[in-house]
C-alpha positions in Angstrom: 0.0 0.1 0.0 1.5 3.2 -1.1 1.0 6.5 1.1 1.2 9.1 -1.7 -0.3 8.6 -5.2 2.5 8.8 -7.9 0.3 10.8 -10.3 1.3 14.4 -11.2 -2.1 15.0 -12.6 -3.8 14.0 -9.4 -1.9 16.6 -7.5 -2.4 19.3 -10.4 -6.3 18.7 -10.2 -6.2 18.8 -6.5 -4.6 22.0 -6.3 -6.8 23.6 -9.2 -9.9 22.9 -7.0 -8.6 23.0 -3.6 -6.6 26.5 -3.7 -9.6 28.7 -5.0 -11.9 27.0 -2.4 -9.3 27.6 0.4 -8.9 31.3 -0.9 -12.8 31.7 -0.7 -12.7 30.3 2.9 -9.9 32.6 3.8 -12.1 35.6 2.5 -15.0 34.4 4.5 -12.8 34.3 7.7 -11.6 37.6 7.0 -14.9 38.9 6.9 -15.9 37.2 10.1 -12.9 38.4 11.6 -13.5 42.0 10.7 -17.1 41.8 11.8 -15.8 40.6 15.3 -13.2 43.1 15.6 -15.4 46.0 14.7 -18.4 44.8 16.9 -16.0 44.0 19.7 -15.1 47.8 19.7 -18.7 48.2 20.8 -18.4 45.7 23.8 -18.9 42.1 24.5 -22.7 42.3 24.4 -23.0 43.3 20.6 -20.2 40.8 19.6 -22.0 38.0 21.5 -25.4 38.8 20.2 -24.2 38.8 16.6 -22.2 35.6 17.4 -25.4 33.8 18.7 -27.7 35.0 16.0 -25.2 33.7 13.6 -25.3 30.3 15.2 -29.0 30.1 14.2 -28.3 31.4 10.7 -25.3 28.7 10.5 -28.0 26.0 10.9 -29.7 27.1 7.7 -26.2 27.4 5.9 -25.2 23.8 7.1 -28.6 22.6 5.6 -27.7 24.3 2.4 -24.1 22.8 2.6 -26.0 19.5 3.1 -28.2 19.9 0.0 -25.3 21.1 -2.0 -22.6 18.6 -1.0 -25.4 15.9 -1.3 -26.0 17.1 -4.8 -22.4 17.4 -5.6 -21.9 13.7 -4.8 -24.4 13.1 -8.0 -23.1 15.9 -10.2 -19.3 14.9 -9.7 -20.3 11.4 -10.4 -22.4 12.3 -13.5 -19.7 14.7 -14.7 -17.3 11.7 -14.7 -19.9 9.7 -16.7 -20.6 12.7 -18.9 -24.4 12.3 -18.1 -25.3 16.0 -18.3 -29.1 15.3 -18.3 -28.9 13.8 -15.1 -26.5 16.4 -13.7 -29.1 19.1 -14.5 -32.1 17.2 -12.9 -30.0 16.9 -9.7 -29.3 20.6 -9.8 -33.0 21.3 -10.1 -34.0 19.1 -7.1 -31.4 20.8 -4.9 -32.7 24.2 -5.9 -36.4 23.4 -5.1 -35.3 22.0 -1.7 -33.0 25.0 -0.9 -35.8 27.6 -1.6 -38.3 25.6 0.3 -35.9 25.4 3.4 -35.1 29.0 3.0 -38.8 30.1 3.1 -39.2 28.3 6.2 -36.2 29.9 7.9 -37.5 33.3 6.8 -41.0 32.8 8.5 -39.5 31.5 11.6 -37.0 34.3 12.0 -39.6 37.0 11.2 -42.3 35.5 13.7 -40.2 34.4 16.6 -36.6 36.3 16.8 -36.7 36.7 20.5 -37.5 33.1 21.2 -34.7 32.2 18.9 -32.1 34.3 20.9 -33.7 33.0 24.0 -32.4 29.5 23.3 -28.9 30.4 23.3 -28.5 33.1 26.0 -30.7 34.5 29.1 -28.7 37.8 29.0 -31.2 40.6 27.8 -28.7 42.9 26.2 -27.3 39.9 24.2 -30.8 39.1 23.2 -31.7 42.5 22.1 -28.5 42.9 20.0 -29.1 39.4 18.3 -32.8 40.0 17.4 -31.9 43.2 15.5 -29.2 41.2 13.5 -31.7 38.4 12.8 -34.5 40.6 11.4 -32.4 42.4 9.1 -30.6 39.2 7.8 -33.8 37.6 6.7 -33.5 38.0 2.9 -30.0 36.4 3.3 -31.7 33.0 3.7 -32.7 32.9 -0.1 -29.8 34.7 -1.6 -27.1 32.9 0.3 -28.8 29.5 0.1 -29.0 29.4 -3.8 -25.6 30.9 -4.1 -24.0 28.4 -1.8 -25.6 25.4 -3.3 -24.6 26.7 -6.9 -21.1 27.3 -5.7 -20.8 23.7 -4.7 -22.2 22.2 -7.8 -19.5 24.4 -9.8 -16.7 23.0 -7.8 -18.0 19.6 -8.4 -17.3 20.0 -12.1 -13.8 21.7 -11.4 -15.0 25.5 -11.7 -13.9 26.7 -8.3 -12.7 30.1 -9.6 -16.3 31.6 -10.2 -17.3 31.3 -6.6 -14.0 32.8 -5.5 -14.4 35.9 -7.8 -18.0 36.3 -6.2 -16.5 35.9 -2.6 -13.8 38.6 -3.4 -16.3 41.1 -4.4 -18.5 40.1 -1.5 -15.4 40.6 0.7 -14.8 44.2 0.1 -18.4 45.4 -0.2 -19.0 43.7 3.4 -16.1 45.3 4.9 -16.9 48.7 3.5 -20.5 48.8 4.4 -19.9 47.2 8.0 -17.7 50.1 8.7 -20.3 52.6 7.0 -23.4 51.1 9.0 -21.9 49.7 12.3 -20.2 53.1 13.2 -22.3 55.6 11.3 -19.6 56.7 9.0 -20.1 58.8 5.8 -23.2 60.5 7.1 -24.9 57.1 7.4 -27.0 56.1 10.6 -25.0 54.2 13.2 -26.7 51.0 13.6 -24.2 49.1 15.5 -25.1 45.3 15.3 -27.9 45.8 12.7 -25.2 47.7 10.8 -23.3 44.5 10.4 -26.3 42.6 9.2 -27.0 45.4 6.6 -23.5 45.2 5.4 -23.8 41.3 5.1 -27.0 41.7 3.4 -25.5 44.0 0.6 -22.8 41.7 0.3 -25.0 38.6 -0.4 -26.9 40.4 -2.9 -23.6 41.0 -4.9 -22.5 37.5 -4.5 -25.9 36.2 -5.7 -25.8 38.5 -8.8 -22.1 37.4 -9.7 -22.6 33.7 -9.1 -26.3 33.2 -10.5 -25.5 35.6 -13.5 -22.5 33.4 -14.4 -24.1 30.1 -14.0 -27.1 30.5 -15.9 -26.0 33.0 -18.7 -22.1 32.0 -19.2 -21.1 28.6 -17.8 -20.3 26.4 -20.6 -19.5 22.8 -19.0 -23.0 22.0 -17.6 -24.7 24.7 -19.8 -27.7 25.3 -17.1 -30.0 28.0 -18.5 -33.1 29.6 -17.3 -35.4 27.4 -19.3 -33.8 24.2 -17.8 -35.1 25.3 -14.1 -38.6 24.0 -15.1 -37.5 20.5 -16.3 -39.1 17.4 -14.7 -37.0 15.5 -12.3 -39.2 12.8 -10.9 -37.1 9.9 -12.6 -34.0 10.9 -10.5 -35.8 11.8 -7.3 -35.5 8.3 -5.7 -31.6 8.2 -6.4 -31.2 11.7 -5.1 -33.1 10.8 -2.0 -31.0 7.8 -1.5 -27.5 9.7 -1.9 -28.2 13.2 -1.0 -31.0 13.1 1.8 -28.8 11.4 4.4 -26.1 14.1 3.7 -28.8 16.7 4.3 -29.9 15.0 7.4 -26.4 14.4 8.6 -25.4 18.2 8.0 -28.7 19.4 9.4 -28.5 17.4 12.7 -24.7 18.5 12.7 -25.9 22.0 12.5 -28.6 21.6 15.2 -25.9 19.8 17.5 -23.4 22.5 16.9 -26.1 25.1 18.0 -26.9 22.9 21.0 -23.1 23.3 21.9 -23.7 26.9 21.5 -26.6 26.8 23.9 -24.0 25.1 26.4 -21.5 27.9 25.8 -24.2 30.5 26.0 -25.3 29.4 29.4 -21.9 29.3 30.8 -21.8 33.2 30.3 -21.1 35.8 27.8 -17.3 35.8 28.6 -17.2 32.2 27.2 -19.2 33.0 24.2 -17.1 36.0 23.3 -13.8 34.1 23.8 -15.2 31.1 21.7 -16.0 33.7 19.1 -12.3 34.8 18.9 -11.2 31.2 18.7 -13.7 30.3 16.1 -12.1 32.8 13.8 -8.7 31.5 14.5 -9.9 28.0 14.0 -11.5 28.9 10.6 -8.2 30.8 9.6 -6.0 27.8 10.3 -8.4 25.3 8.6 -9.0 27.1 5.2 -6.9 24.6 3.4 -8.6 21.8 4.9 -12.0 23.1 3.8 -10.4 23.3 0.2 -9.0 19.8 0.2 -12.0 18.1 1.7 -14.2 19.7 -1.1 -11.6 18.8 -3.6 -11.3 15.1 -2.5 -15.1 14.8 -2.7 -15.0 15.9 -6.4 -12.0 14.1 -7.4 -13.3 10.9 -5.9 -16.7 11.2 -7.6 -15.0 11.8 -11.1 -12.6 9.0 -10.3 -15.5 6.5 -9.5 -17.7 7.9 -12.5 -14.8 6.7 -14.7 -15.0 3.3 -13.2 -11.8 3.2 -11.6 -12.5 2.0 -7.8 -8.9 1.0 -7.2 -7.6 4.3 -8.0 -10.3 6.0 -5.9 -9.0 3.6 -3.0 -5.3 4.9 -3.4 -6.3 8.4 -3.7 -8.2 8.1 -0.5 -5.3 7.0 1.4 -3.4 9.9 0.1 -6.0 12.3 1.2 -6.1 11.0 4.7 -2.3 11.3 5.0 -2.6 15.0 3.6 -5.4 15.6 6.3 -3.0 14.7 9.2 -0.1 16.8 7.7 -2.3 19.9 7.2 -3.9 19.4 10.7 -0.4 19.5 12.1 0.3 22.7 10.2 -2.8 24.1 11.5 -2.0 23.4 15.0 1.3 25.3 14.7 -0.4 28.2 13.2 -3.0 28.6 16.1 -0.2 28.4 18.5 1.8 30.8 16.7 -1.1 33.5 16.3 -2.8 33.0 19.5 -1.7 35.9 21.5 -1.6 38.5 18.7 -5.2 37.8 17.8 -6.5 37.7 21.3 -4.8 41.0 21.9 -6.7 42.6 19.0 -10.2 42.5 20.9 -11.2 44.9 23.7 -12.2 42.2 26.2 -12.0 41.9 29.8 -9.0 40.0 31.6 -11.3 36.9 32.4 -12.3 36.7 28.8 -8.5 37.2 27.6 -7.5 34.0 29.8 -10.5 32.0 28.8 -9.7 32.7 25.1 -5.9 31.4 25.6 -7.5 28.2 27.3 -9.9 27.4 24.1 -7.1 28.4 21.8 -4.8 25.5 23.3 -7.8 23.2 23.1 -8.7 24.3 19.5 -4.7 23.6 18.6 -5.0 19.8 19.5 -8.5 19.3 18.1 -7.7 20.7 14.6 -5.4 17.9 13.8 -8.2 15.4 14.3 -10.7 17.8 12.7 -8.4 17.8 9.6 -8.5 14.2 9.1 -12.1 13.9 9.8 -13.2 16.7 7.6 -11.2 15.3 4.5 -12.6 11.7 5.2 -16.4 12.5 6.1 -17.0 15.7 3.9 -14.7 14.5 1.2 -13.4 11.0 0.3 -16.3 8.7 2.0 -19.0 11.1 0.8 -17.6 11.3 -2.7 -17.9 7.3 -2.9 -21.4 7.7 -2.0 -21.2 6.2 1.6 -23.6 8.9 3.1 -25.7 6.5 5.2 -22.6 5.3 7.1 -21.6 9.0 7.4 -25.0 10.1 8.8 -24.8 7.6 11.6 -21.2 8.7 12.4 -22.2 12.5 12.5 -25.2 11.9 14.7 -24.0 9.3 17.0 -20.9 10.9 18.2 -22.0 14.6 18.4 -25.4 13.7 20.2 -24.1 11.0 22.3 -20.8 12.1 23.2 -19.9 15.8 22.6 -23.2 17.5 23.6 -23.8 15.5 26.9 -20.1 15.5 28.0 -19.7 19.2 27.2 -22.7 20.0 29.0 -21.5 18.3 32.0 -18.0 19.7 31.9 -19.4 23.3 31.7 -22.7 23.4 33.6 -22.3 20.7 36.3 -18.6 20.0 36.7 -17.4 23.4 36.0 -14.2 22.2 34.5 -11.7 24.7 33.1 -12.2 26.3 29.6 -9.7 23.9 28.0 -11.5 20.7 29.0 -14.9 22.2 28.3 -14.0 22.9 24.7 -12.4 19.4 24.5 -15.3 17.7 25.5 -17.7 19.7 23.2 -15.4 18.5 20.4 -14.8 15.0 21.4 -16.6 13.7 18.3 -13.8 14.9 16.1 -11.4 12.6 17.8 -13.7 9.6 17.6 -14.9 10.1 14.0 -11.3 10.6 12.7 -10.3 7.1 14.0 -13.6 5.3 13.0 -13.4 6.6 9.4 -9.9 5.5 8.8 -11.0 1.9 9.5 -13.9 2.7 7.1 -11.5 3.9 4.5 -9.4 0.7 4.7 -12.3 -1.5 4.3 -13.3 -0.3 1.0 -16.9 -0.5 1.8 -17.4 3.2 1.2 -17.4 2.9 -2.6 -21.1 2.8 -3.7 -23.0 2.6 -7.1 -24.9 5.5 -8.4 -27.5 5.3 -11.1 -28.4 8.1 -13.5 -31.8 9.2 -14.7 -33.7 7.4 -17.3 
């Protein structure tokens, strides 16, 4: 068994897909960091309110990731098979489900924003800040949902540069309008937390326009056009449900579980929430390459299997697992190196400062296992169509290990920040090991059928 695939075209393809995705993730992290630093100048309550509001919005984003990644399992396989008709049908099913879920989130957010924030925290100032953020963000559900799922489809056929261009435009627009509306610059009203949501909304409009304008008017591989949005997809629905719905269920319950983790953090106190919001940005910064490689590995695996070469896909999977470990080790080093400069950039209390340092240490260790886990679960095994196994793994370890142990550590045992965070992320350690055994078994390679 060779550890690294000896095929230069494999690494060229990996780089061509992963690097634009990593760059896009870096831009996203940059926006989040800028939001946190700007809101951090207003105090801990506004920053915590926006962070907790985004935890709810993240549930929707994770649902969309589930729909998009589930569809990309099919689209990358169909692209390898050159079955364009089935590919278009998979995209249409994805769009219809995305819009339905987005409308549900719009209604819930508009009707009960205070109840949503009340789930995450009991502090009135934080709830008030979060409600303002949520209400302004309502249109973002539809805009970002369609943009996000489309970006995942484009990546599945090797076109990762267009989502990157859209993100670059969104980045500069978001930073500028956040500066304008959070602080009331250039004669604009000072909206504070709501200003951050306004900046994000304007950026989402730009991102949607660039991505969908290209996809429906100029894209030349899939050639999806506006008239194709009305095509009938019933003959592919069963196969879509078999492969994609477990991904949606897995990612959705993962998102709800992560929000349950945020509930635990919110009830520990605003200092823990503020400290965690700092570590989240740092963690995202150190794992941008991981996100790129995990999505690239899903695409490459799907295309390889679509061409009928299971042996090659198995060899590539082993290489991806090793790359995951190496990238995770690098991420660990980055976190330890940047820990103090990043924490010192925030206007926080000494208690929150000390807590953030503890959480950074826990993140540094966790990221090694998170890298392997992400590349295997969101990449290789998912690209092989092993979505039911991954659904069980995601749900079982998060809900039966991370959430109960994290709640006990934080709310009952009152352990240190380091151990609370480690318990909240214990599923990352377990899944990484379990998925390595699954990869070795070869049982993760599943057959996928196209439309009639």
